[in-house]
Backbone as CSV, one residue per row, in Angstrom:
resi,resn,N_x,N_y,N_z,CA_x,CA_y,CA_z,C_x,C_y,C_z
1,LEU,-9.147,1.502,-10.783,-8.424,1.035,-10.072,-6.947,0.567,-11.215
2,VAL,-7.709,-0.042,-12.055,-6.830,-0.378,-12.963,-6.719,0.480,-14.295
3,HIS,-5.335,0.747,-14.884,-6.018,1.803,-15.833,-5.158,1.143,-17.685
4,GLU,-5.773,0.990,-18.685,-5.549,0.063,-19.907,-3.996,1.582,-20.604
5,SER,-2.767,0.522,-20.777,-1.935,1.219,-21.683,-1.457,1.083,-22.758
6,SER,-1.328,2.200,-23.514,-1.234,2.010,-24.968,0.185,1.951,-25.678
7,GLY,0.521,1.733,-26.789,1.698,1.910,-27.153,2.729,-0.010,-27.614
8,SER,1.469,-0.727,-27.524,2.330,-1.729,-28.430,1.168,-2.985,-28.753
9,ARG,1.402,-4.169,-29.096,0.491,-4.738,-29.918,-0.071,-5.477,-29.038
10,VAL,0.390,-6.203,-27.396,-0.136,-6.340,-26.513,-1.385,-5.440,-25.773
11,THR,-2.482,-5.621,-24.908,-3.079,-4.976,-24.003,-1.942,-5.231,-23.050
12,ARG,-2.017,-3.717,-22.501,-0.825,-3.856,-21.420,-1.915,-3.092,-20.125
13,TYR,-1.877,-3.734,-18.970,-2.904,-2.755,-17.721,-1.078,-1.956,-16.742
14,GLU,-2.088,-0.813,-16.227,-1.062,0.069,-15.374,-2.278,-0.127,-13.730
15,HIS,-1.495,-0.391,-13.032,-1.896,0.086,-11.407,-1.989,1.234,-11.067
16,ASN,-3.183,1.811,-10.630,-4.287,3.124,-10.343,-4.058,3.238,-8.913
17,PHE,-4.297,2.325,-8.214,-4.706,2.448,-6.810,-3.916,3.510,-5.901
18,PRO,-2.270,3.600,-6.286,-2.121,4.426,-4.699,-2.774,5.584,-5.701
19,ARG,-2.744,6.307,-6.467,-3.568,7.489,-7.614,-4.898,7.463,-7.102
20,ALA,-5.609,6.432,-7.021,-6.703,6.495,-6.834,-7.151,6.749,-5.262
21,VAL,-6.145,6.237,-4.707,-7.029,6.055,-2.928,-5.563,7.199,-2.458
22,GLY,-5.071,7.838,-2.620,-4.350,9.035,-2.509,-3.116,8.317,-1.159
23,VAL,-2.358,7.196,-1.909,-1.919,7.107,-1.105,0.215,6.963,-1.516
24,PRO,0.809,6.929,-0.604,2.258,6.826,-1.471,2.545,5.665,-2.214
25,GLU,3.435,5.106,-2.769,3.904,3.780,-3.128,4.338,3.088,-1.649
26,GLN,4.276,3.405,-0.768,4.687,2.195,0.207,3.348,1.628,1.265
27,SER,2.844,2.239,1.134,1.165,2.851,1.907,0.356,1.953,0.736
28,ALA,0.711,1.790,-0.152,-0.205,0.971,-0.697,0.119,-0.992,-1.547
29,VAL,1.783,-0.451,-1.105,1.965,-2.273,-0.695,2.036,-2.875,0.601
30,LEU,1.566,-1.773,1.766,1.400,-1.857,3.062,0.226,-2.720,2.891
31,LEU,-0.771,-1.684,2.290,-2.470,-2.341,2.179,-2.667,-3.449,0.959
32,GLY,-1.817,-3.631,-0.108,-2.369,-5.045,-0.020,-1.838,-6.505,0.806
33,MET,-0.311,-6.118,1.013,-0.236,-7.572,1.831,-1.166,-7.727,2.645
34,LEU,-1.774,-5.809,3.964,-2.964,-7.304,4.954,-4.516,-7.435,3.883
35,MET,-4.399,-6.791,3.127,-5.503,-7.359,2.206,-5.431,-9.258,1.807
36,LEU,-4.015,-9.301,1.297,-3.378,-11.082,1.050,-3.149,-12.010,2.171
37,ARG,-3.134,-11.073,3.452,-2.437,-11.699,4.396,-3.501,-11.763,6.258
38,GLY,-3.809,-10.893,5.912,-4.075,-10.100,7.259,-3.479,-9.453,8.166
39,PRO,-4.352,-10.012,8.873,-3.143,-9.312,10.084,-2.242,-9.701,10.509
40,GLN,-1.384,-8.194,10.672,0.395,-9.003,10.719,0.813,-7.489,11.646
41,THR,1.983,-7.748,12.694,2.855,-6.368,12.944,3.533,-6.083,12.046
42,ALA,4.564,-5.254,12.422,5.228,-4.124,11.134,6.245,-5.140,10.147
43,GLY,7.580,-5.813,11.815,7.831,-6.926,11.358,7.630,-7.706,10.118
44,GLU,6.852,-8.265,10.573,6.039,-9.857,9.110,5.901,-8.785,8.104
45,LEU,4.959,-7.474,8.390,4.841,-6.954,6.928,6.003,-6.174,6.335
46,ARG,7.491,-6.080,6.919,8.373,-5.569,6.336,9.547,-6.708,5.901
47,LEU,8.966,-7.701,5.794,9.526,-8.947,5.835,8.811,-10.045,4.523
48,ASN,7.625,-9.733,4.412,6.487,-10.423,3.990,6.362,-9.026,2.401
49,THR,7.108,-7.746,3.032,6.927,-7.468,1.522,8.396,-6.527,0.726
50,GLU,8.933,-7.590,0.980,10.221,-7.046,0.411,10.547,-7.627,-0.865
51,ARG,9.819,-8.360,-1.601,9.479,-8.073,-3.179,8.966,-7.282,-3.673
52,TRP,8.034,-6.304,-3.176,7.637,-5.536,-3.348,7.795,-3.686,-3.274
53,TYR,8.386,-3.958,-2.078,9.168,-2.632,-1.314,10.059,-3.390,-0.213
54,LYS,11.328,-2.021,-0.354,12.111,-2.104,0.858,12.486,-1.404,1.649
55,PHE,11.276,-1.942,2.889,12.051,-0.808,4.353,12.938,-0.719,4.556
56,LEU,13.458,0.233,4.856,14.774,0.041,5.292,14.743,-0.308,6.643
57,ASP,13.677,-0.101,7.652,13.680,-1.099,9.209,11.859,-1.039,9.590
58,ILE,12.296,-1.278,10.554,10.721,-1.895,11.256,10.015,-0.381,11.693
59,PRO,10.923,0.892,12.293,9.975,2.141,12.658,9.684,2.684,10.833
60,SER,10.020,2.386,10.191,9.743,2.785,8.847,8.070,2.424,8.545
61,VAL,8.305,1.380,9.384,7.167,0.610,8.408,5.419,0.591,9.107
62,ASP,6.319,1.302,10.987,5.427,1.553,11.982,4.972,3.327,11.181
63,GLY,5.718,4.114,11.142,5.594,5.322,10.818,4.404,5.368,9.332
64,PHE,4.270,4.493,8.327,3.623,4.696,7.389,2.169,4.331,7.631
65,LEU,1.875,2.923,8.297,0.962,2.163,9.375,-0.355,3.766,10.506
66,GLU,1.184,3.827,11.127,-0.216,5.782,11.911,-0.482,6.119,11.086
67,GLU,0.646,6.957,9.503,0.323,7.963,8.796,-1.289,7.381,7.977
68,MET,-1.892,5.970,7.975,-2.743,5.475,7.414,-3.696,5.740,8.911
69,GLN,-3.550,5.379,9.719,-4.239,5.348,10.764,-5.038,6.684,10.904
70,ASP,-4.134,7.666,10.738,-4.433,8.903,11.401,-4.847,9.835,9.430
71,HIS,-5.416,8.817,8.835,-6.002,9.073,7.314,-7.459,10.553,7.718
72,SER,-7.096,11.373,7.335,-8.706,12.267,7.832,-9.883,11.961,7.467
73,VAL,-10.533,12.539,7.743,-12.525,12.072,7.677,-11.717,12.890,6.394
74,ASP,-11.740,13.345,6.525,-12.331,14.483,4.684,-12.123,13.040,3.840
75,LYS,-10.826,12.018,3.830,-10.681,11.846,2.362,-11.800,10.223,2.708
76,GLY,-12.482,10.083,4.173,-13.023,8.614,5.045,-12.409,8.194,5.923
77,ASP,-12.504,7.203,6.389,-12.008,6.377,7.520,-10.780,6.301,7.168
78,PRO,-10.309,5.659,8.122,-8.558,5.144,8.518,-8.520,4.487,7.754
79,LEU,-7.477,4.310,6.941,-7.617,2.787,6.419,-6.921,1.488,6.840
80,VAL,-6.297,1.820,7.719,-5.792,0.769,8.821,-6.214,0.819,10.651
81,VAL,-6.162,-0.687,11.414,-6.512,0.165,12.444,-5.582,-1.277,13.596
82,LYS,-4.967,-0.653,14.441,-4.315,-1.829,15.268,-5.269,-3.003,15.764
């Protein structure tokens, strides 16, 4: 989930979670917040993720949550549940 990147004197790390799980950045942000703070409403998620990603409105948060809930069986179980 973390990749070491080179090119400087100091070792730096790059997050690989969205690519490893196969979700867009917005979904990764929502999953991270849910893992950190537990169950939340779409409005709470929108407010709490402002520093990571600015969602336009609550329906856009709902859209990403529904997409993760309908995650195909081929890729594993749903990533979120209501």
